[in-house]
LUMLUMBA-196005 format. One record per residue (C-alpha): residue in three letters; x, y, z. Coordinates in steps of 0.001 Angstrom, whole numbers, plus 500000, padded with zeros to 6 digits. Layout:
<pts>
ALAXYZ/...
</pts>
This chain:
<pts>
MET498161507722528854/ASN501345505557527978/ILE502833506958524761/ALA507126506037524493/VAL508873508147522403/PRO512147507143521215/VAL515507510300522204/HIS518533509614520341/SER522026511774522330/THR525544510844521333/ASP525429509210524543/ARG522016507860525534/LYS519336506970524676/ILE515549507838526874/GLU511948506197526325/LEU509351508413528294/ALA505963507798528656/SER503501511046528178/GLY504763513254531272/ALA507252510733532709/SER510790510341533607/SER513808508902531695/THR512615505097531626/SER515812503104529863/VAL519346503842527983/GLU518731500786525864/LYS519108501407522013/ILE515882500569520105/ALA516214500642516010/GLN513698502118514740/ASP513585501997510795/PRO511012502145508319/ASP511886498748507022/ALA511684496758510419/GLN508399495906509707/SER508383492691507813/ASP509542491288504361/THR509166492989501109/ASN508097490900498010/PRO508753493650495332/THR505128491856493663/ASP503444492166496991/SER504925495699498257/LYS505170494571502048/PRO508063496510503645/LYS511654495006503906/GLU513322493564507235/SER515915496436508604/ALA519271496293506720/ALA520162496363510983/THR518624492248510455/SER519561491824507347/GLY523209492802506268/GLU523370494289503182/GLN519448493719501698/LYS518019496920500527/ARG515820499113502147/ALA511819499400500494/TYR512095502994500650/PRO514857505635500527/ALA515888506765503248/PRO515204510507504825/ALA518062512743505207/SER520805512260507932/THR520257515263508837/PRO516394516915509469/THR516379519419506270/LEU514948522699508469/ASP517193525938510496/GLY516200526765513684/ALA517577529024515449/LYS520977528482517617/GLY521679525561515306/VAL518437523945516442/ARG517229521539513170/PHE514006519926512691/ASP511735518589509598/PHE508597515735509447/ASN511119513183507587/ASP510338510100509619/GLY508507511251512213/ALA508672514439514134/ARG513143514760514059/ILE515209517448516429/VAL518269518104516677/CYS519733520622518930/PRO523721520987519443/HIS525473520391522276/GLY526260523433524782/GLU526813525118528308/HIS522978524639529132/PRO520862521878529174/TRP517645521666526114/LYS514269521603526744/VAL511957519285524118/ARG508465518809523584/ILE506512517055520845/ARG502733517585521179/ASP500180516176519209/LEU498220519550518115/ASP494915517537517630/THR494035515236519928/GLY496309517882522639/ASN498628515112523935/VAL501743515733525120/LEU503983512702523256/PHE507254513584524663/GLU508830516274526989/THR512518516286528126/GLU515417518048529520/PHE518935516822527708/ALA522797518043526121/GLY521810517884523390/GLY521321515303520277/TYR518438513907518217/VAL515597513385518997/ASN512634511450516721/SER509086510889518042/SER507972507223518130/LYS504768507092515094/ARG506064507868511761/TYR503069507944510199/TYR500834511331509446/ILE500214513388513075/ARG499696517551512981/PHE502862518028515313/GLY503538520688517333/ILE507685521256518557/GLU508670523229521570/VAL512356523890522045/SER513499526111524734/GLN516924527171526087/GLN517175528389529780/GLY513244529805529688/GLU513494531080526730/THR511347529750523467/VAL513981528841520530/LEU511805526772517843/ASP507891526469518176/HIS506549525491515163/GLU503205523733514229/TYR503083521345511273/SER502044522862508182/ALA502637521617504468/LYS501025524350502454/ASP503621525127499715/ARG506049523084501398/ALA507443520187499640/VAL506071516615501000/LEU507453513111499431/ILE505130509792499775/GLN506376507316498849/PHE505285504183497314/PRO506843500296496971/VAL508517499997493426/GLY507113496363491579/THR503175496760492843/LEU500558497246490353/GLY497685496812492675/ASP499062498254495896/THR500186501559494634/MET496567501511492418/GLY494432501699495775/TRP496552503794497249/PHE497432506606495054/PRO494570508418495538/TYR494998508976499219/ALA498387511106498291/VAL495596513215495887/LYS493787513458498947/PHE496505514549501330/LYS497413517244498373/ASP494488518164497962/ARG493769518528502113/HIS497137520466503026/GLY498306522132499821/CYS501902521137499575/LYS503511520662496681/LEU504081516485496150/SER506506514032494849/CYS504917510877495112/ALA508085508698494063/MET507067504991492752/GLY507728502347490215/ALA507897504366486643/PRO505998501881484676/LEU502492503118487115/ALA503968506838487395/GLU503484507261483075/LEU499838505771483480/PHE499414508790486644/ARG501662511573484904/ASP499444513336482754/ALA496244512963484435/TYR498286515197487532/PRO499994517775486457/ASP500350519406489848/ILE502019516379491410/GLU506034515613490646/PHE506518511586490136/ILE509837510303491166/THR511722507161491184/HIS513016505833494231/GLU516717506380492616/GLU515514510581491846/VAL514565511092495437/LYS516680513858497041/PRO515808513568500471/GLU517045516709502224/ARG514594518783499514/TYR511406517962501780/TYR509869519332504802/ALA507616515600505379/THR507986512424504028/TYR505341509150504168/SER506038505974503528/VAL502939503678502742/GLY502885499732502722/LEU501890496901504200/PHE503625496583507661/PHE502988493196508944/ASP504596493146512222/ASP503635496224513037/LYS501996495726516870/ASP503497498775518331/CYS501148500747514991/VAL504753502827514958/TYR503883503289510591/GLN500379502736510815/PRO497624504100513116/THR495915501016512689/ASP496263497572511066/PHE495980497455507575/ARG493824493212507809/HIS491440495944509944/VAL490727498696507528/GLY491664497250503949/LEU494333497145501899/HIS493759500793499583/ARG492114502652503117/THR494970502187505267/ALA497021504298503518/GLY493783506894504109/TYR494530505998507480/ILE498809506155507576/LEU498037510338505673/GLY495364511159507874/VAL492830511532505393/ASP489484510604504614/PRO489946506496503892/THR486595506492501550/GLU488143504738498519/GLN488556507101495431/ARG489312505665491919/PRO492393507562490402/ARG492419509025487117/ILE494575507703484567/VAL495608508986481066/ILE497185507309477988/LYS497741507979474507/ASP496235505624472807/ASP492821505442473769/GLN490705503909470921/ARG488843500562471412/PRO490999497558470289/ILE488833495039470038/ALA485309495821467376/GLU483416493102468938/PRO481961492862472378/TYR484520491422474662/VAL485199490765478298/CYS488814490547479567/ILE489904488213482130/ALA493009487508484825/VAL494058484244485563/GLN497441484478487389/SER498699485800490164/THR502323485871492370/THR500958483036495186/GLN498386480014494181/SER496215480779496994/LYS495188483910495245/TYR494428481983492282/TRP490731480583490858/ASN491616476486492285/ASN488326475129491138/PRO489751472663488052/HIS486910473301485826/GLY485774477051486660/TRP487820478943484286/ARG487168476668481542/GLU482996476525481640/ILE483472480645482408/VAL484897481375478956/ASN482012478639477395/PHE479469480305478710/LEU480872483565478140/LYS481122483160474177/ALA477861481689474258/ALA476613484352475114/GLY478330486074472290/TYR481944487595473560/ARG485318487506472967/VAL487015486542475494/VAL490329488215476307/CYS492806486836478680/ILE495253489928479503/ASP497646488097482102/GLN501572489340481400/LYS502317485560481764/ALA500574482152479926/THR501835479703482263/HIS502908480640486151/GLY503539478328488600/THR506689476617490737/GLN507597473008491226/LEU505021470698490081/ILE502100473128490143/TRP502191475266486884/ASN498695477350486032/HIS497896477804482044/ILE495226480439480365/PRO492345478691479750/ASN491693476953476473/GLY489555479270474231/ALA490465482422475664/GLU492759484853473129/ASP495782485077473893/GLU496727488731474931/THR499428487770477132/GLY502815488875477293/ASP505315491933478927/LYS503021494452477098/PRO503416498221478875/LEU500213498855481249/ALA498619501762479748/GLU498091498501477037/ARG496348496752479394/PHE494834499627480654/ARG492870500484477036/TYR491904496943477216/LEU490373496928480270/LYS488444500387479521/HIS486512499080476806/ALA485724495693478270/ASP481293494982479032/PHE483334493506481988/PHE486677492237483567/ILE486859488608485322/GLY489433488883488136/LEU491338487256491423/SER492831490172493973/SER495390491412492355/GLY496881493433490265/LEU494764493881487166/SER491552493464489135/TRP492334497000490454/LEU493849498251487175/ALA490178497507485744/TRP489250499189488644/ALA491183502614488123/SER489541502098484667/GLY485492502191485281/THR484735498986483869/PRO482488496480486172/VAL484913493960488032/VAL483484490377488784/MET486320489669491554/ILE487251485586492524/SER488533485451495577/GLY488218483555499159/PHE492352484345500715/THR490852488047501370/HIS488238488745503079/PRO485625491241500764/THR486368494598502832/ASN490424494182502016/GLU489893495420498209/PHE487586497909496390/GLU483760497663496849/THR481954495574493187/PRO478293494339493256/TYR480300491663491998/ARG482780489945494098/ILE482220486300494833/VAL483414484748498293/ASN482208481428499421/PHE481684481578502957/HIS480790477859503858/ALA484390477730502892/CYS487175478526505117/ASN487920481931503982/SER490031485376504670/CYS493066483892505953/TRP494720486745504627/ASN493162489527506493/ASP493643487772510349/PRO496299489421512336/ARG496837485461513743/VAL498330484273510814/ARG501612485435508722/PHE501447485735504972/ASP504191484005503170/HIS505257485607500137/LYS508002483270499369/ASP505897480184499850/PHE504147480286496681/LEU501674477286497888/TRP501340478970501108/CYS497889477886502892/PRO498121478948506312/ARG495473476937508424/HIS494715473863505542/ALA498350473221504153/ASN498878469802502980/SER496017468854503313/PRO492345467460501690/ARG491060471035502208/GLN494032473701500628/PHE492547475887498946/GLU489191475662498990/CYS488288478928499883/THR488362478763495828/ARG487815475373495492/LEU484648475604496539/ILE483298478817494337/THR481806477154491503/ALA481355477926488115/ASP477486478130488543/HIS478015480975491335/VAL480747482779489237/LYS477910483059487018/GLN474809483954488848/ILE477114487320489049/ILE478240487239486036/GLN474166487600484940/ARG473208490829487190/ILE475519493174485420/PRO473264495170483008/GLY473135494779479819/PHE474880491051479624/PRO472788488854477010/VAL469441487375478592/ARG469433484472475957/ALA472948483607477942/LYS471933480046480492/VAL474073479172483276/
</pts>
């Protein structure tokens, strides 16, 4: 087994394989932001400040010194993996880090004093042993029961955090900890009344010295060594990756949401749609699709309400508009208002985007049109629409790297007649047939 763990001291950095001696004195940055870029819409972790100059971290930094006191000046915590600080003295320290669940010794060394940090930053039930001159100074087994734990989510994302948050609840229930969740204020307002036993704070309100342990949930695109996630998120699904990072059951679970105004907004039967997204590959690129579906739904007796934030969105010469015939409820409205419309709708039609996750949380049937993601990427719905005859699932392909800065990103067929064929070749007839499977859909409607 070859598990390398960095050790920082005042004059050296040691990398060890399990049971081996020191092998390197090279200093390697281990920053939770160092894995990839962050798009505030898509919540990808930002580049390290060490490599990007003044760029802001994606998550608040841990306390500069471990938060827990041990004997003889030793300090430790689990706020960025397992962290131990041993003061310099006349006698050397022996430090060992174990994985209590697997029985593996992850790291063991003797040194004069300094800072030790595990290489893994996701949840592991660590055991820490520190001794000096044969005397045990610290023997601590991770236990978060009744301790303050922080779980951090990116700011500026809707769908990702909606899918990830239930795993934080699972973590709290499993460990019995005092949980704080750092996230964007609009999302915190959706969750706060439903989870009164969880503290919701913004990134600016984080006080890192309070916490026994901290975990950061995100999409770590370039984490080839699995430092921040035990398995690549593209293999397990966008939301389920949080379960792996936090060490809880990855089975998906809807979050609870409580809003103050829960009255039905429209008396007549209605359907909500959302046609806009953050990159063109997410759109339904069939040029006639939305118009045909809106006409189909209206012929079936539904009012069709578009609840996107933007009525028009795009870049350069590419602009996407809400469909002709849909009622315009776009605009900068509170998420609670979007949730109210979704909760009382007969069903929702959308893309692999945030409002689909909000509709899923509301319990409303979700018709999801997506080709650039694999169906395992999102929550389970019997109304997932994908055309496997076309190019598909590039988002979940580790061989290509998503570029959120390129609105026209199409990694396999850019600038060719096949660009965006993943959704362009999803037909309106295909969508109509899926819609007609929804219980209660009017049988008089015809394809």
